[in-house]
Each structure stands twice: as C-alpha cells, then as structure tokens.
N, C-alpha and C positions, 0 to 999 in steps of 0.2 A: 202504423205500427205501434205495438203494445208495448207501453211500458214497460218499464224493469220493476219486480217485485218492492214492496218495499223489504228492509230489512230487518230480521227479527231477533230477541234472544230465547233463543231456544231453554227451556229449563227439563233437565234428564232425570227421573227417582232411580236412587239407586235400588237394584234388585232384592225386595224383602224386604231393604231394612227401615221402611216406615216412611213418615212425613216428618220425621228429624232428623231426614241423614238427604245429603244431597251429591250425586254423581259430580265433580268435577275433574277437573285435566288426567287427573292419578289415578283414577278409580272410585270406588264406594265412599261413602258417606263421609265426607271431612277431609280429602285428599287420599286416602285409601294407601297405599306402594309407596315405596322410597321414590322411586321415579319421579313418580306425581308428587309428590313432598317437595321434592326438590326443585321441580321447575316452579310450583309455584313458590317456594320460597325467592327465588330470581326474579319470579312475575312483580311479589310484595317488594322487592329493593329494586325494582326498577326505577327513576325519576321520570318517565313518561308514566307513570301513573295518574290517573283522574284524581286527583286526592289536593290539589295546590301547592305541594312541594315545590313548585318554581319557582314561589315567591319569599324563599325563606334564606337567608343566610347562615342561621344557626348562632346566630349574632355576632358574627364578621364584623360584619357595616357598623355598627355599633362599637366594638372593639375597635375597629382601624380607627374610627374618630377619634380615639380617645389613644391611641400611642401605638397601639400594636401593629407590626408591621411583615411585610413578607416572612422574616425573619423569624419572627418567632410565633407564626400560624400552627406548626407542626407541635408544639408544646402548648399553644393553647388548646387544640383537640385532646390531647391529653389531658390537662386538667378540665375539658367537659368531660370527657370519660369515667374521670375518677367521681363526677360530680351532680351536675345535673342529668345522665345519658345514662349513669349508673342508676339512679331513682328513675328512670322512667323508663329504664328495661326491667326494674325490680318489678314495677308496676302492670308493664303488661307480660311478664311471667304469671303474674299470679291471674291477673285475669286471665288468660292461658289456662292454668291450670286449672280455673272453676268451669271455664265453658266448657273444657276437655269431657264432663261428666256428661254433656248433652249428646256429644259429638260419636261416642261411639269410643273413646280413647280408653284405656289403661288404666286412665287413670282414679282417683277414691270416687270422683260423683259431683255432683253441684255444689254451690257454695254450702245449702245447709247442712251437708252430709260432714262439714270442716269441724261445726261443731261437735258433732258428735263422734268424730276421730279423734280427736284430742280426749276424749274419756273412753278411748276401747278398751285401754291396758287396765284401768282401773277396773270397771268390768268384767275381766278374764280373770282378774287376779279377785275378786267378791265372789265371781262363779265358783272356781278350786274352793274357797273357804268355806261358802253358804253350803247350805242345803238345797233339796231338788224345787224347795218349792220356792227359793226367794230368789234362784236362779230362772225360773220361770218369771216373778214379776218381772225380773232386771231385766228378761227376754220381752216381755208385753211393753214397759215401759221404752224400749226400743224401738220395737215392731211401729209404736205410736207416733213418736217421734220422727221416724224415716216414713209413715205416712205422711205427714206435715208438708213435706220435701216432694213425694212424688205427685202428693197431691194439686203440685202447682210444681213443675219444675224450671217454670219459664219464669214465674214472680221468683221461688229462690237464687238461681242464680241473675235476676234481673236486680236482685237486693245487696248481692254477695259484687257484682259489678259498679255499685252505687260505692259500696264500701271500699272498695281498693280506687275508685275517684275520689273519693273523697281521701283517703289516705295519701293518694299524689299532692292531691292540691294543698293540703295542711303541711308537704314537704316541701313546694312553692311558694314565696311569698313574694316573689313581684304578680300584681296583678293581670299586667301584659301580658306575662309569659302562660298565663292562666289561661289568660283570653285566648290568644295564639295557638294553645292547647286544643281550645275547644273549636276552632276552626278549623283546624286540620283533623280533629276526630270527624268533624262533620261528615268531611270530604273520606274519612277510612269507613267510616259509618258505609255511605252510602256506597261505595264499592263493595263492603262485607253484606249487605243487604239487597244487593243487585246480583252477586255473583252466586249468592246463595241464599236465596229469598224464601225458599221455605224450610230454611233449617230454623230449628229452634231456639237455639243460638242466637242467631238473625232477632226473633221473635226477640229474646230476651235484650238481644243489644237495642231496639228500639225504643223497649222500655225504660230508657235510661235515658236522664232528662242532661241534655248537653253534655256526650261524653268527652274527655277528652281521647289523646289522638293514643294514649297506653293501653287505653282499655279497650277500643277498637283494632287497635293491631293484634291486642292480645287474644281479642275473638275469632282476628281474622287466622291469628296463627292455628290456633287448635282448629279451623274447618279445614285447615290447608292441611293438618297431620303433622305440623311441625311440632318440636319440642320444646321445651322453656331454652335452653340454652340456642337452640333456633333462634328463636324469637329474640332473644337478648341479643345477639351477635347480627341480627336484623339491625336494628334501633342504632347498635354503634357502630356499625358500616355505614347507615344512612346519616349520622350525626356527620360524619366524619368525610362523605364524598360532599356530603352538601353545604359543610365550611369550603371545601376545597372549590367547590363546582361554583361558589360565590368569589374565590379570591378573584378567580380567572375574569369578571365582571369587575370588582372594585380595581383590582391595580394589574393588568395583566402580564401575566406572565407566562412562560414556556407551560404547556398542557402535561407533558411528560413531569414535572418538574413537581405539579399540582397532581398528578396520577400516584407519582411516588411516598407524595408524603399520604397519602390514606393505605398504600402498602407497609409505611415505614410504621405503623400505629397497628399493624392487622395483631401482632402481639399481645397490644394493649386493649384491644377487641376482645380476643380473647378469653382472657384475665377479667376482665369485666364479666360477660358473661357467663364463665365458671363459677362469679359469687355470686349471680343474683339469677342465675337461669334452672335452679334451685327451686326458688321460693314458691311457698305456697298459700298465707297467710298473707294479710294486706299487710299484719303487723308489724313484719320483719325486710319489708320496701327500706330500702339504706335510706338517711334522712343526709346526705349530704348538701351543704349548701355550695353558692359563689355567689358570694356577696355581688363582688364588683360586675360579673355577668347579668344577675337581677336588676342591680343599678341602670346598667347603660340599657336594659331592655323599657325600662323605665322613660328613659329620655329618649329614647328610638319611637317609642310610640307617637309619639306628640311630637316629633319632626319632620317637620313642613318636606324637607327636602329629601328625599330617601330613593332610595333602588330598592332596596328587598321591605318586605311589610314588619320582619322580625332576623 
C-alpha cells in the first residue's frame, strides 16, 4: 500500500513582480488586495500562530501576585495600552513603513530614503532660487545618495530595522521585557521568513540580529499589505486578548466576562493606533514608561513557580 506523500510548503512567485515579492493569500507581492490584507490581518491576530504567544500573560501574572485583582484588569489593560503597548505599536508601525519600500507599497521607500526625504523640501526651495547649474549639481548629489540605497536595498532596510529595534530597546528599561521580546521576535521572524521566504524584506529581517517582536510584526505587516494603523491595532488587540486569556487560567471566571474586557477597550485600542499608526521614523516612537510593570517583569523572570513566561 503506497504511503501518503510528504506535505510540502509551496512557494508561488507573483506574476512578473520579480524576486522581491511573493504571492500570499490575497494576491500579489505582499498581500495585494484589500480582501487579502484582511485575511492576513486576522491570521496575524490569531493566538494559534506558532509564535510562542501562548506562554505570555502580558505581565498579568506578576501583576496579580502584587495585588491586581480581576476587577482591576480592565484598568490594567488600558494602562498597558497607554504605555508599553503604545511604544511597541509605534516601533512596529515604523518598521512596517520602512519594509513597505521593498514590498512594492505606496510608501516612500526603504530606510535609506528617509534621510533624503527629510531634506527634500530644502532641495526644492534651493532649485527655485538657484540657476540651472546648481540644480543639476543638487540632482547629481541626490542620485548618488539614492544609488547607495538602491545598490543594496536589503542592507539599507536591515540597517533601518536595527535602528527601530534599538529605539524600542532604549524605551524599555526592563532587561526581562527586552529578552522576552527577543524570544517572541524569533517566533514571528520564523513565521515571516517561512510565509514569505523569497521576499527582500524577509532577507533584511534575517540580517537583523535578535529582532524584537515589534520589528518582526512590522515586517509581517508590510508583507501582508497592512497599513500602519492596522499593525498598531493588531499589537493593541493582541495585548488585550493576551491579558484576558491569561486571566482565565490565573483566576478562572466566566469567559464571556473576559471577552467583554477586550470589547470594552476597543475604543482605547483605536485611539492608540491612531496616535502611532502613521509614524515613519524611529525618533518619533513614544517613550511612555510603566515602572511597576517593568519591575514586576524583573521579579517574575526569577520566580521559580510560575504559569507564564512573562
């Protein structure tokens, strides 16, 4: 009796789009149509993804050890959305913006173009006032700078993603939270490079040493065709849902109540996403600290009897 064939992952390049794109659920390179983006958004928000998210409580376990009750959980979720989640969502939005340049989106382009973009207004003004020779010189210099990026777009994006990663780390005091973000980042990076193995953005992500979750999700969002607001909303929803799911294991209650917590912060998630979803440079990522959450994370990291990793 013949054995069943080995299952395989089929890579399907998008039509004529070149090596840097990859046909996913919704169409051409990086997600394509709106319907595909919505499906991939739901996929990335699914707790069943093989990213290790089931090991997380979003800090609820150490918080409850330190006196936070079930009645306090909705306020705890809102506090996170205004602080640590806003920082991570902002970093993810910037990473998505940078990666979109290699995915064929309508964004400005890869990381190296950002620095040139800051001075574009001055170049235009100078062109109006200068003669034709000066304009030609300015154009020549611009072409040379752009050439540095176009010669190695993967390297330019990897450099930009590292800058975003560094910016997130600088805003996250707790070594335990940074280490945990690396663990989750590894899972998301594996997911991204597995779903889009031939994408240039995936290649750039591979070049980032120990990317944190925000950077990996940002790249995933770009490849899935999501905009910055969707990526930020994804981060916010995931955090709220993680807290609610953890509460069911830490102090069992009616699951409908926990679901109601998530529904109740929908407006907070939208406001957070609106505040950070349009960010395009690492310097603009918010720096909103949550000292108790970070302190509890440090203590939890060395706790021997625990249900969740963080």
